[in-house]
Backbone as a ProteinNet text record, in pm:
[ID]
protein_1_A
[PRIMARY]
MLLFTATAMPVPQETELTLWEMIIKGGWLMIPIFILSIIAVYLFFERYLLLRKYTRTSSSFLDKIQDCIYAQNIRGAIQICQEENTPMSRMLVKGLFHTNLPVSELRAMIESSANLEVSSMEKGLSTLATCSGMAPMIGFLGTVVGMVQAFYDMAMAGNNVNITLLSRGIYTAMITTVAGLIVGIIAYFAYNALTARIDKIVNHMESTSAEFMEIIYELKKQK
[TERTIARY]
-6952.5	-6862.3	-6753.5	-6625.9	-6503.5	-6458.1	-6436.9	-6378.9	-6238.3	-6158.7	-6015.9	-5969.3	-5918.1	-5879.1	-5722.7	-5682.6	-5550.9	-5482.1	-5362.7	-5291	-5181.6	-5184.4	-5071.5	-4936.1	-4855.1	-4699.8	-4632.6	-4572.5	-4500.6	-4378.1	-4383.2	-4286.5	-4169.4	-4058.6	-3925.3	-3905.3	-3872.8	-3857.5	-3705.3	-3691.7	-3553.5	-3488.1	-3361.7	-3287.9	-3160.6	-3125.6	-3012.6	-2907.8	-2786.2	-2661.8	-2618.7	-2594.7	-2532.8	-2379.9	-2309.7	-2150.7	-2105.2	-2140.4	-2083.6	-2101.8	-2211.6	-2253.7	-2162.9	-2130.6	-2036.5	-1901.1	-1852.9	-1729.7	-1719.5	-1822.5	-1808.5	-1825.7	-1891.9	-1893.9	-1764	-1688.6	-1551.4	-1450.9	-1473.9	-1387.6	-1274.9	-1174.6	-1068.7	-968.6	-970.7	-881.2	-917.1	-1038.2	-1072.2	-988.7	-948.5	-880.9	-749.1	-661	-534.7	-579.2	-669.5	-714.2	-752.2	-827.9	-873	-763.6	-663	-541.1	-476.4	-442.2	-377.3	-467.5	-580	-663	-635.4	-628.4	-605.8	-459.7	-369.3	-227.9	-218.2	-289.6	-292.2	-346.6	-457.1	-548.7	-464.4	-401.6	-312.7	-203.4	-131	-7.1	-32.9	-142.3	-177.7	-203.6	-292.6	-332.4	-208.4	-120.2	-24.4	88.6	117.1	211.6	150.4	22.3	-54.3	-55.7	-67.1	-95.8	52.5	147.4	289.2	336.3	305.9	360.9	290.6	151.2	59.5	137.3	193.1	258.2	378.7	446.8	591.2	566.7	453.7	426.2	393.1	344.9	304.6	428.1	511.8	618.3	599.3	634.4	619.4	684.6	608.4	668.3	793.4	794.9	901.8	1013.2	1011.7	1100.6	1249.8	1270.8	1413.5	1465	1370.3	1402	1454.3	1384.4	1429.7	1582.1	1595.2	1723.8	1829.7	1807.7	1891.2	1935.2	1826.1	1846.9	1943.2	1930.1	2012.5	2150.8	2161.7	2308.8	2392.1	2315.2	2384.4	2410.9	2341.6	2354.4	2463.7	2526.5	2615.9	2543.4	2428.8	2343.2	2310.5	2421.4	2394.1	2303.4	2328.9	2252.2	2111.2	2072.3	1926.7	1865.9	1952.3	1901.5	1891.9	1962.8	1950.5	1816.7	1795.1	1680.5	1541.7	1552.1	1432.1	1413.1	1509.5	1504.3	1443	1504.1	1446	1309	1265.5	1126.9	1026.3	1092.8	1011.4	992.6	1102.5	1112.3	1033.6	1091.6	1053.7	1170.1	1171.5	1284.2	1363.3	1316.7	1375.5	1455.9	1403.7	1464.8	1572.6	1550	1647.6	1771.4	1743.3	1847.9	1937.1	1875.5	1944.1	2029.2	1964.3	2040.1	2194.6	2191.1	2303.3	2410.1	2356.7	2455.1	2495.4	2396	2432.6	2541.5	2543.7	2634.2	2770.2	2783.7	2902.9	2936.1	2897.9	2914.1	3058.8	3148.2	3291.5	3360.8	3289	3337.7	3345.6	3429.9	3418.6	3285.4	3249.1	3113.1	3088	3193.3	3168.6	3143.2	3208.9	3194.3	3066.9	3029.5	2883.9	2784.3	2799.6	2688.5	2672	2784.1	2769.1	2712.7	2732.6	2685.2	2529	2492.2	2346.4	2281.5	2329.4	2275.6	2255.5	2366.6	2363.9	2240.3	2228	2121.4	1980.8	1963.5	1850.7	1799.7	1920.2	1887.8	1823.1	1876.6	1822.3	1690.3	1658.2	1517.6	1424.8	1472.6	1369.3	1350.3	1454.3	1441.9	1340.6	1331.5	1269.6	1111.7	1089.4	951.1	894.5	975.9	952.6	917.9	932.3	918.4	789.2	769.4	631.5	571.2	623.6	579.4	604.5	707.5	731.1	626.5	594.7	495.1	353.8	328.3	203.7	195.1	317.7	327.1	307.8	351.4	344.2	198.3	116.8	-25.7	-97.9	-56	-138.5	-114.9	6.2	21.5	-23.1	-9	-38.2	-190.9	-281.5	-422.2	-480.7	-458.1	-512.8	-469.5	-333.3	-298.6	-361.1	-390.5	-457.3	-593.9	-667.8	-790.3	-790.6	-693.7	-687	-656.2	-601.8	-577.5	-712.8	-778.5	-920.9	-1018.6	-992.6	-1056.7	-1021.2	-905.1	-844	-904.9	-887.8	-940.2	-1088.5	-1163.4	-1315.2	-1342.4	-1266.8	-1295.1	-1268.2	-1150.7	-1126.5	-1237.5	-1283.1	-1393.4	-1528.2	-1552.7	-1669	-1657	-1544.8	-1528.3	-1528.4	-1473.5	-1463.7	-1611.9	-1695.4	-1842.5	-1905.1	-1880.4	-1956.5	-1902.4	-1772.1	-1749.3	-1817.6	-1811.5	-1876	-2021.3	-2098.6	-2237.1	-2285.2	-2201.7	-2228.8	-2332	-2441.4	-2546.6	-2651.9	-2627.1	-2703.8	-2647.9	-2600.2	-2542.2	-2641	-2646.7	-2724.3	-2646.7	-2694.7	-2622.8	-2609.4	-2697.2	-2687	-2561.8	-2547.1	-2430.1	-2288.7	-2283.9	-2177.3	-2157	-2240.5	-2242.1	-2137.3	-2101.9	-1985.3	-1864.2	-1823.5	-1692.3	-1713.1	-1818.6	-1834.3	-1839.1	-1897.7	-1881.3	-1738.5	-1671	-1516.2	-1448.1	-1479.8	-1404.4	-1429.4	-1552.2	-1589.8	-1559	-1609.6	-1587	-1443.8	-1368.7	-1221.2	-1163.1	-1199.1	-1139.3	-1187.2	-1314.4	-1351.5	-1276.4	-1273	-1217.8	-1081.7	-1011.1	-854.6	-836	-915.7	-898.4	-929.3	-1046.2	-1078.6	-941.6	-904.2	-790	-676.3	-641.7	-531.3	-538.7	-652.8	-678.6	-663.8	-730.3	-702.4	-556.5	-486.5	-357.4	-261.1	-298.7	-213.7	-236.5	-364.2	-393.2	-332.6	-329.4	-265	-117.1	-59.8	87.5	128.9	57.5	89.4	56.3	-52.6	-81.6	32.9	82.6	183.3	321.3	350.7	467.7	472.5	350.1	354.9	364.6	311.9	341.2	482.6	538.9	693.4	780.2	736.6	817.6	804.1	678.7	670.5	748.5	759.5	844.4	994.4	1032.2	1171	1216.8	1117.5	1156.9	1168.4	1082.3	1098.1	1227.6	1256.6	1385.5	1501.4	1497.6	1619.2	1626.8	1526.5	1513.7	1573.7	1519.7	1556.7	1711.4	1758.2	1898.8	1993.2	1928.6	2005.4	2022.4	1907.6	1894.9	1989.1	1987.4	2076.4	2227.3	2268.9	2390.2	2443.2	2351.5	2376.1	2392.7	2325.6	2329.4	2485.6	2518.4	2642.4	2754	2736.3	2837	2849.3	2750.5	2757.9	2827.5	2802	2844.6	3006.1	3060.1	3202.1	3260.2	3197.3	3271.5	3268.3	3194.4	3206.8	3327.4	3342	3452.5	3593.5
2890.2	2857.5	2774.8	2826	2763	2644.8	2540	2430.4	2402.2	2392.5	2370.7	2237.1	2169.2	2035.5	2014.1	1971.5	1976.4	1844.4	1873.8	1770.3	1741.3	1600.6	1563.8	1561.2	1630.9	1634.4	1505.8	1459.5	1331.9	1335.7	1256.4	1255.5	1172.2	1238.8	1163	1044.9	926.8	820.9	812.4	813.1	809.5	679.4	669.9	561	566.1	455	455.9	372.6	428.4	363.2	262.1	128.1	40.4	68	-0.7	31.8	-25.4	-136.6	-197.9	-100.2	-48.6	61	177.4	224	335.9	288.7	172.3	119.5	131.5	71.4	59.5	203.6	294.5	424.1	506.5	461.1	512.7	500.2	408.9	369.1	283.2	262.2	167.2	221.4	331.1	389.4	335.6	274.3	222.9	87	25.8	-96.8	-73.1	15	26	88.1	151	199.8	78.8	-8.4	-132.8	-220.2	-236	-306.9	-243.8	-119.6	-51.2	-76.3	-88	-103.6	-246.8	-337.7	-477.2	-494.7	-434.5	-446	-365.3	-240.8	-184.6	-244.5	-318.1	-392.3	-533.5	-581.4	-704.9	-671.2	-570.3	-527.7	-490.9	-411.6	-377.8	-493.2	-585.2	-696	-788.9	-816.7	-901	-838.3	-710.7	-651.5	-626.9	-598.8	-570.6	-710.9	-819.4	-950.8	-984.5	-961.5	-1002	-917.5	-778.5	-691	-710.3	-754.6	-775.4	-909.7	-1003.8	-1132	-1069.7	-981	-954.9	-873.3	-803.7	-730	-809.7	-948.1	-1022.8	-1093.6	-1016.8	-1061.9	-1069.8	-1190.4	-1214.7	-1118.3	-1058.6	-964.4	-1019.3	-1152.3	-1209.6	-1257.7	-1229	-1267	-1238.3	-1121.8	-1066.2	-1107.7	-1129.8	-1192.8	-1320.2	-1401.3	-1545.2	-1541.2	-1460.9	-1443.4	-1400.6	-1305.4	-1263.2	-1385.4	-1458.5	-1567.2	-1670.6	-1706.2	-1804.3	-1742.7	-1617.4	-1561.3	-1569	-1516	-1521.2	-1667.7	-1765.9	-1908.8	-1978.7	-1889.6	-1928.4	-2035.3	-2020.1	-2112	-2028.7	-1996.1	-1930.2	-2019.1	-2129.1	-2228	-2215.4	-2216.4	-2195.6	-2073.2	-1955.6	-1830.7	-1820.4	-1886.9	-1889	-1981	-2075.7	-2157.7	-2067.4	-1997.5	-1922.3	-1820.7	-1748.4	-1654.2	-1721.4	-1835.2	-1914.8	-1939.2	-1986.5	-2015.4	-1878.6	-1765	-1638.2	-1609.7	-1612.4	-1587.5	-1455.9	-1352.6	-1222.9	-1124.5	-1011.8	-927.8	-904.9	-880.8	-847.1	-979.4	-1107.3	-1227.6	-1268.4	-1242.7	-1268.5	-1159.1	-1045.1	-952.5	-1005.6	-1042.4	-1093.3	-1228.5	-1314.1	-1440.3	-1400.3	-1289.1	-1257.4	-1203.9	-1141.4	-1099.6	-1220.5	-1312.9	-1417.5	-1529.9	-1519.7	-1608.1	-1553.6	-1413	-1344.7	-1262.5	-1331.7	-1268.3	-1250.2	-1326.5	-1311.8	-1192.7	-1125.6	-999	-885.2	-776.1	-654.3	-592	-509.7	-452.8	-367.4	-290.2	-206.4	-270.5	-385.1	-456.6	-530.7	-577	-654	-560.4	-430.9	-334.4	-304.2	-301.9	-264.7	-381.8	-508.1	-623.5	-631.7	-596.2	-605.3	-476.6	-373.3	-262.4	-300.6	-368.5	-409.4	-508.7	-602.3	-692.6	-645.8	-525.2	-460.7	-392.4	-330.2	-260.5	-347.7	-484.2	-577.2	-614	-634	-667.9	-556.9	-436.3	-313.4	-308	-319	-330.4	-440.7	-554.3	-659.3	-626.5	-567	-534.5	-420.6	-334.5	-234.3	-269.7	-396.4	-440.7	-419.9	-374.5	-347.4	-215.5	-139	-0.7	93.6	86	171.2	146.9	18.4	-8.2	51.5	39.6	92.8	259.7	302.1	452.1	499.7	425.2	436.3	443.6	329	325.4	437.4	498.7	605.5	730.6	741.5	860.6	843.3	716.6	702.1	692.5	644.6	632.7	758.3	858.5	998.4	1054.8	1030	1091.6	1015.3	872.5	813.6	864.4	896.6	958.5	1099.3	1188	1312.8	1291	1194.7	1165.8	1117.7	1053.2	1033.4	1150.6	1253.1	1373.4	1448	1438.7	1508.2	1428.9	1307.1	1220.6	1244.8	1251	1269.4	1395.3	1502.6	1631.1	1643.3	1578.4	1579.3	1510.1	1392.5	1325	1414.6	1479.4	1569.5	1675.7	1744.6	1838.1	1778.7	1661.1	1604.8	1579.8	1516.5	1474.5	1616.8	1724.2	1853	1900.6	1896.5	1941.7	1863.5	1732.9	1643.1	1666.4	1706.8	1714.3	1853.5	1944.9	2073.6	2153.2	2168.5	2248.2	2170.8	2043.1	1943.3	1897.3	1986.9	1971.1	1956	1844.2	1830.2	1749.1	1748.8	1705.7	1560	1491	1337.7	1299.4	1379.8	1360.3	1385.7	1477.6	1506.3	1404.8	1321.1	1240.2	1136.4	1091.5	987.7	1036.8	1152.3	1216.9	1268.5	1316.8	1361.2	1244.2	1142.9	1023.8	981.4	963.3	932.5	1022.1	1151.7	1268.4	1237.1	1233.9	1237.7	1107.6	989.5	860.8	817.5	843.9	813.7	899.8	1014.7	1116	1056.5	1024.9	979.6	850.2	753.2	618.9	638.1	726.3	746.7	805.6	899.3	964.1	873.9	786.5	680.4	585.2	526.3	434.7	504.4	623.2	702.9	729.9	765.7	785.8	664.1	558.2	432.5	386.5	388.5	338.7	437.5	565.6	664.8	635	605	571.8	440.1	345.9	217.6	223.1	306.8	329	376	493.5	546	462.3	390.8	300	188.5	144.2	38.2	100.7	227.5	288.9	320.3	361.9	381.9	263.5	136.8	13.3	-31.3	-4	-49.6	42.5	172.3	259.3	209.4	165	104.3	-14.6	-102.2	-221	-179	-87.9	-43.1	18.7	99.7	154.9	52	-50.5	-165.7	-243.4	-269.4	-329.7	-248.1	-117.1	-27.2	-40.7	-40.1	-50.5	-175.6	-284.1	-427.6	-434.3	-392.8	-409.9	-326.6	-218.4	-151.5	-226.2	-288.1	-370.4	-499.2	-552.2	-670.5	-640.3	-516.1	-475.5	-450.2	-398	-379.9	-521.1	-619.7	-755.3	-808.9	-791.6	-837.5	-784.4	-639.8	-557.1	-613.9	-632.8	-680.5	-799.3	-895.8	-1025.9	-1018.2	-935.7	-916.4	-861.9	-769.7	-717.3	-817.2	-918	-1026.5	-1123.1	-1128.8	-1211	-1150.7
-2333.9	-2228.5	-2287.9	-2252.3	-2309.9	-2218.5	-2286.5	-2204.3	-2234.8	-2133.2	-2159.5	-2120.7	-2206.3	-2176.7	-2145	-2030.7	-1982	-2060.4	-2122.7	-2187.7	-2092.5	-2061.1	-1969.9	-2030.5	-1973.1	-2036.2	-2003.8	-2102.3	-2084	-1974.3	-1873.4	-1763.9	-1808.6	-1810	-1856.5	-1753.2	-1803	-1707.4	-1649.6	-1524.5	-1477.6	-1491.7	-1527.1	-1569.5	-1481.2	-1419.2	-1331.4	-1395.8	-1378.7	-1444	-1335.6	-1391	-1308.7	-1312	-1220.8	-1200.3	-1329.4	-1369	-1509.2	-1623.2	-1634.8	-1747.3	-1734.4	-1613.7	-1602.3	-1640.7	-1610.7	-1638.8	-1800.4	-1875	-2011.3	-2072.2	-2025.6	-2069.6	-2054.2	-1957.3	-1927.3	-2034.9	-2120.1	-2243	-2192.7	-2287.2	-2270	-2154.9	-2123.6	-2019.5	-1888.8	-1866.3	-1744.7	-1714.3	-1817.1	-1821	-1739.3	-1765.2	-1679.6	-1538	-1524.3	-1392.7	-1322.3	-1370.7	-1297.2	-1265	-1350.2	-1318.3	-1208.9	-1213.4	-1099.1	-964.6	-971.8	-854.2	-800.1	-879.7	-838.7	-764.9	-849.7	-799.9	-645.2	-635.9	-519.2	-402.7	-434.2	-339.8	-297.9	-379.9	-357.4	-264.8	-307.7	-244.3	-90.3	-70.5	43.2	151.6	102.4	191.7	228.5	101.2	125.7	231.9	217.6	312.5	448.8	456.3	580.5	659	611.9	671.9	720	647.5	677.7	792.5	771.9	880.9	1019	1009.4	1127.3	1203.8	1111.8	1178.3	1246.6	1199.2	1250.8	1380	1404.3	1519.5	1630.2	1612.4	1709.9	1772.2	1856.4	1930.9	2074.2	2129.2	2280.6	2355.9	2456.4	2546.6	2628.2	2641.6	2722.2	2629.5	2499.3	2403.2	2437.5	2459.7	2489.9	2625.3	2721.6	2855.1	2843	2749.3	2724.7	2654.7	2574	2514	2605.1	2692.2	2808.5	2890.7	2943	3024.8	2958	2843.3	2749.3	2748.8	2714.8	2706.5	2838.7	2942.9	3070.7	3122.9	3076.3	3104.5	2996	2915.6	2820.3	2724.8	2700.6	2612.4	2482.1	2402.4	2276.3	2183.7	2178.4	2078.6	2128	2245.7	2278.6	2238.5	2258	2215	2073.8	2000.1	1852.1	1815.1	1879.6	1863.9	1878.5	2002.2	2024.6	1912.3	1872.1	1755.8	1629.7	1602.6	1478.7	1488.4	1613.1	1628.5	1600.5	1655.3	1642.6	1499.9	1429.6	1281.6	1250.9	1303.9	1274	1227.1	1166.5	1140.5	1253.5	1371.9	1490.2	1534.6	1534.1	1566.3	1475.3	1344.9	1250.8	1265.1	1291	1332.3	1437	1553	1675.2	1637.3	1563.1	1527.9	1466.6	1378.2	1330.5	1430	1538.8	1628.6	1728.5	1748.4	1837.7	1782.7	1653.6	1579.4	1589.6	1627.4	1621.8	1768.8	1874.1	1999.4	2034.4	1972.9	2016.4	1937.5	1855.8	1795	1893.8	1862.8	1949.3	1939.1	2037.6	2059.8	1926.8	1884.7	1765.7	1643.7	1627.3	1484.1	1507.8	1619.7	1650.9	1618.9	1666.1	1637.7	1484.4	1420.8	1273.4	1207.9	1254.4	1183.8	1206.3	1325.5	1358.4	1283.9	1276.6	1192.7	1049.9	985.5	849.3	837.1	921.5	921	936.6	1014.9	1026.6	905.4	832.5	718.3	607.9	604.1	502.5	538.1	661.7	708.2	685.2	692.4	653.9	505.7	442.1	292	244.2	313.7	276.7	306	416.6	458.4	371.1	310.3	224.2	85	43.8	-78.5	-124.7	-237.3	-284.1	-274.8	-153.3	-139.4	-247.1	-322.6	-440.1	-540	-565.6	-666.8	-612.2	-492.9	-438.1	-456	-428.8	-430.6	-583.6	-688.9	-840.4	-855.2	-808.4	-822.6	-784.2	-668.6	-614.6	-694.9	-776.6	-847.3	-1001.3	-1051.8	-1181.3	-1210.2	-1127.5	-1132.7	-1169.7	-1086	-1106.5	-1246.1	-1281.8	-1410.5	-1521.5	-1523	-1627.5	-1634.1	-1510.1	-1507.1	-1577.4	-1543.8	-1612.7	-1766.3	-1799.8	-1945.8	-2008.4	-1937	-1985.4	-2000.7	-1910.2	-1930.9	-2052.1	-2091	-2218.1	-2328.6	-2331.6	-2439.9	-2455.8	-2344.4	-2354.5	-2417.3	-2358.9	-2430	-2560.8	-2615	-2779	-2844.5	-2790	-2851.7	-2851.7	-2747.5	-2745.6	-2858.4	-2858.1	-2971.3	-3111	-3123.5	-3246.1	-3291.4	-3195.4	-3229.3	-3261.7	-3205.3	-3217.9	-3364.5	-3401	-3530.9	-3644.9	-3615.3	-3713.8	-3728.5	-3621.1	-3624.5	-3709.1	-3722.2	-3781.3	-3691.2	-3752.4	-3692.4	-3600.2	-3610.6	-3542.7	-3416.5	-3329.8	-3198.2	-3095.4	-3031.2	-2909.5	-2793.3	-2684.7	-2557	-2574.2	-2644.7	-2648.5	-2734	-2840.4	-2923.2	-2846.6	-2750.7	-2674.3	-2569.1	-2521.7	-2403.9	-2407.2	-2520.9	-2531.5	-2473.4	-2518	-2469.3	-2337.1	-2292.2	-2149.9	-2049	-2084.2	-2001.3	-1991.4	-2095.7	-2088	-1995.4	-2002.1	-1931.3	-1782.6	-1743.7	-1602.9	-1535.9	-1590.8	-1534.1	-1493.1	-1612.1	-1588.4	-1471.3	-1474.9	-1363.5	-1231	-1227.9	-1078.7	-1042.8	-1140.9	-1119.3	-1075	-1154.6	-1131.6	-989.7	-948.1	-823.8	-698.9	-733.2	-625.8	-592.9	-714	-696.9	-634.6	-688.3	-623.3	-479.1	-426.3	-285.4	-215.7	-257.2	-189.4	-169.1	-280.9	-287.4	-196.3	-206.1	-113.9	34.9	64.7	203.4	252.9	156.4	175.1	196.1	121.6	124	257.5	304	432.4	552.2	548.6	654.7	674.7	549.9	568.8	612.3	567.8	609.3	754.5	819.5	945.5	1025.9	993.8	1060.5	1046.2	930.9	910.2	1015.8	1030.7	1117.6	1247.8	1300	1430.2	1462.6	1365.7	1371.9	1386.5	1298.8	1300.5	1434.9	1497.6	1619.7	1729	1712.1	1813.6	1796.6	1665.4	1636.6	1696.2	1674.8	1730.8	1882.4	1946.1	2089.7	2151.8	2066	2104.2	2076.2	1967.8	1941	2032.2	2085	2196.4	2318.3	2363.5	2473.9	2467.9	2343.1	2316.3	2327.3	2273.9	2281.8	2427.4	2516.3	2655.5	2725.8	2681.2	2731.5	2694.9	2576.8	2520.2	2596.3	2621.1	2676.5	2816.3	2900.7	3030.3	3035.4	2940	2938.4	2917.5	2833.1	2810.5	2921.5	3009.2	3121.1	3229.5	3234.5	3325.6	3300.8	3165.4	3123.5	3158.6
[MASK]
+++++++++++++++++++++++++++++++++++++++++++++++++++++++++++++++++++++++++++++++++++++++++++++++++++++++++++++++++++++++++++++++++++++++++++++++++++++++++++++++++++++++++++++++++++++++++++++++++++++++++++++++++++++++++++++++

């Protein structure tokens, strides 16, 4: 009678990579990607909080301005705008200081002030757009560098090629690509979210300036 003894095959132990270990394996190209991620996150929250503050305009703001103008209380209207301290109120202050000008010149002055306010709100958006484009490019550069490293290790190993030997280059190639795409997607989303909010504020400024000009026009007709 033949007895067969079963030999237990060694079970490979599963090891999980931590986030820090993945970053380390990504190589030095992870440093600029990390810097771009910090810049993108900072710009998004700094602009978002500022724009959120600008959208909190009282619904009765323009009515108060109108009442002050009809009561010939331009100083009171200016004070209300200064207390509001938003791009729209700063735009109206410019017009209130020059209500004696012709309507066409007053409209041009308000439009010039509005353009300056919009330019101020868009500050940092070009940098955010740069982050959204540059991060994936650095990630793809990591892919090329990783592949070059893998082929170099393969060439130096000669006939002793194995997957462990190639892992360094493959890690660099894959991890930098993933990190670059993640940062790029986040920055791109942040850029579009801020742009949409700025467009909303600009539309509100345009409608408010049109109503303000109507008030000034009616006031001049009464004179």
